[in-house]
N, C-alpha and C positions, 0 to 999 in steps of 0.2 A: 314686831310681831313676826315670825315666818311661818309659810303653810308648805305641807307636803302638798307637790302635783305631778302626777303623770301623765307626759304631753300624749295626745292619743294619735294612733300613724306614724309615731317618730322615724322608725327607718323607712316607713313607706315614703313620705314626705323628702324625706335625702335623696331616697334612690331617684325620686323623681326630680328635683331642682340639682341634681350632680355638682354639687359645692365644688370651686375648683378655685386656685389662686388667682387674685388680682380680680374675681368676679363680686358683683352687688347685688344685695339680696333686700328685698322689701318686705316685713314682720307687721301684716296690718293690723296682728295682734297679737301684741309678743304676750301677755297674761305675764307668767313667770318665767319666760323665756327660754321654756324647754328645747322648741323650736329654734329658736335663735340659737343657742348652746352650742347645738347639735351642726350646724353650720359654721360655726367660728370655730370650731376642733380643727379643719384645715385648714391650713397656712395662708395666711393674707386672705381670707376672704371677709369680707366687710358686709357691715348688716344696718339700713335705717329699720329700728323699731315702732310703732306706734301702740298706743291703746287710746284709750278715755278714761280710764280707771287711772285716776292718781293714788292712788294707794295700790294697786298692785303694778302702776308702773314704776314708782318707788323701790318695790321687792326686786323687777326685773334689774333694776338699777343696781344691785348692790349684789345679787346676784353675777351677773354679767360685767362687773366691774375689771375686772382682771383682762381684759380683753381690750381697752380702754378706748383708744380711738379710732378703732376697727368699729364700734358701734356708736351709730346717734340714734337717742330719741327724743321722742317728740309725740306730748300727749295731747289727743287728736281721735275725733272718731276718720275713721278712712273715708269715710265718703268728704269728708271735708281735706284731706289731704292734696297738700298742692306740692307735686314733683317737681314743680321750675325748672324742668326740662332736662331732671335728669333722666336716664333709663340703667332700666334694671335686666339682671339676667336671669331672675328670679323673682316670683314673690308669691306667699303662703296668706292667706284667709282663716284661721280655725275661729268660726264661728259659735263656735260653744262657752257657756257661761266657764268662769276660773272655777275653781275650788274657791278662794278666797270667798268671790262671791256667793259662793252658795253656803259656807261653813261659817262665814261671820254673821251671827243670826240678827245684828241689828241691821244688817244691810233690807233684810223684806225678801229677801230673795228667796228662802223654804218656808215651806210649808210645815219643818220638824219645828222651827223655833217661833216662841213671842218675841214677836216684835212690830212695829211700826209698818205699813203697807207703803211701803218706799219704791224699793227694786230698779233705783236710777241706775246705771253705769257711771256717772259721770254727776256726782254730788253736788260738782261746783257749778257746773256749765247747766245743769237740767234742771227746769223747774216741774214740770207734769211728773206726780208721781203715781204711783196704782194707786192711794188712796182717793186719790182726784176724778181716777176712772171711774171706782168702784163707787163712788157717792156723787156723782155729777150726769154719769152717760143713762140715757134713754135701756129701758129693757132693751131693744130690737137692736142697740145700738153694742150691748153686751154681748149678747148671745152673737151677734157678728164676729164680735173678735175673738169669743170662745171655741165659735166651730173654725174658721176660719184660717188663726193662729193656732190654735191648740189639737184642734180635731176634736172636740168633746162631743161626742152624739147628744147628749142633755143639755146642750147650749142654751134652750129658750128655756125651760125648768128651772136652770139655775141662775138664769138672768132676772127672771120674772121675782124669786124667790129673793136674793139678792135685794131689789128696789124695793122688796116690802119692808125688809128686817133692816135697812139700813138708816144712820151710819154705822158702818164697819169701821174701824183703824187699826184692829192690829192682823196679824198672821193666822194667828191660831182662830180670830171668829169666822175669818173666812174660809179658812180649810176645814173646820166644822159644821160650816153651814153648807159649802161643796157635798160635805159625805154626805150630811144628811139627803140630799139631792139623790142621789146614786142608787142604781139599782141593781143587783147581780151582782158578779163574783168581781172582783177588781186584780188586776195582775200587777199593778201597780196603786200608791194613795191615790182614793179616790180625785186629791185636787193637783194631783200633778200638771195637770192639763191643763186647766183653769190657771194656774200659775204661770207656768211656758207661757200662755197667752197675752197674762197682762204684761209677763216681762219685753215681751217681744213687739205691743203695743206702747209701752213706755218709753222703749229707747228706740222707736221707729227703727224695726231693725230690718226689715223686709225692704222700706224703702232705701234705706241708706245700702244695702245686700245690690239692688238695682242700679244705683250710682256708680258702685266698685265697677260691678259687670262692665259699666259702658265707659269706665275711666282705663280700668286698668291695662287694656290691652296696650294702648299709647304709652303706658310706661315702661314696655318692657322693650329691650332689643328684640332685633330681627332672632328669631331662634329662641327668644326667651320663654321660661314656662311661667303659667298662672296655676297653683294648685288649691285651692278651695275645701275646705274640711266643711260639711255640714253636718245638723243633728236635726233636721226637721224636713218630713217630705216636699212641704212647699218649698224650702228652700233647696232642697237639691234638687226640684222640678225646674225652677227657674234658672239657674247653674246650668244644670241639661241644656236646656233651652235655647241660653244664651249663647253658650260653646257651640252647638251645633248649627246657629245661624249668623254669627258673628265672622264676616270675609277674612276678619285680621288674624283667628284663630284655627288653629286644626287641633282635633281633637284626639286627646292619647287614653284615653280611658273611656271606651268606647261602653263599658258596664262602670260603675263605680267601685273605688278600690275600700275591703272595709276592712273591720277588724280580726285577725284571728282569734281562734279559740281561746287559745290564751292569756291573749292580751284582754279578750272578755272576761275573761275569768281573773284576772290580776283588776282590771280596772274595770267596774261595772260600768261606769258613766263613760265609757267609749261603745256601748253596746249600738249605738244607733249612727253611730256616726258612718260618712261616706265621703271617700276622698274623691274630686274630679282634676283631672289637670288637664290642660291645654298649651298647643306653643303658638307664639308669633312667627306670623309668615308674613312673607312680601306678599303687597296689595299694590296692586295696577292702577298709576294714576286713571284718573276719569276722562 
């Protein structure tokens, strides 16, 4: 099966990473390979491509097969990646959910399809599912997840209702329950923030980002660029703060780069994307 996918901020990422012959890049979230393909368009560039989702990684392998040994694939969460001393000229992490994960209904990422409450990005290596969280966590724990990871203002009401009505086993059961808890006009589907929060919690996305921010500067050559695309205010805040505080990095984007109006119209999923970049600088020994 193949999917259509539009890589977010593609031209902006390439401009930031400045691909050139004999340079090496790390794509921490290769997805369907759009960003890596753009880098590989430049002669004699090389990419190490990571993704924890085996199905998505296989699609990237097929798409990028023409580039042969210029790209190496590894199924791993970027937080667990071992560079083994290799240094890169540029590192990219696109923290968004890929189109296959959203559009493959059985994965349970979207309220749009009836499916088991799964939401695991790595269905082989991960055990905890969204159903486990929904059906075993306390009302307080669920409310904290919805508020912290989803910016959900009605987090406590939703959590109390879930605990009173569980067990819940499918995406549509959860989406309908959440919708009944909401009040007033909603620009987006009433369950969007809850689904986002559950996905982040199941996959421990914020913890993985924190580890990446600590490790990635040491994977860069001096002058190399770290580029991170976030889609959540808490993610962007973590990236912004770490870039400012890390003595190994010099901030290149005082304000985040956001999609143009044309890109937002062509790809609505890009609307909340923010790109921040920082450059590896020399650090004086203590």
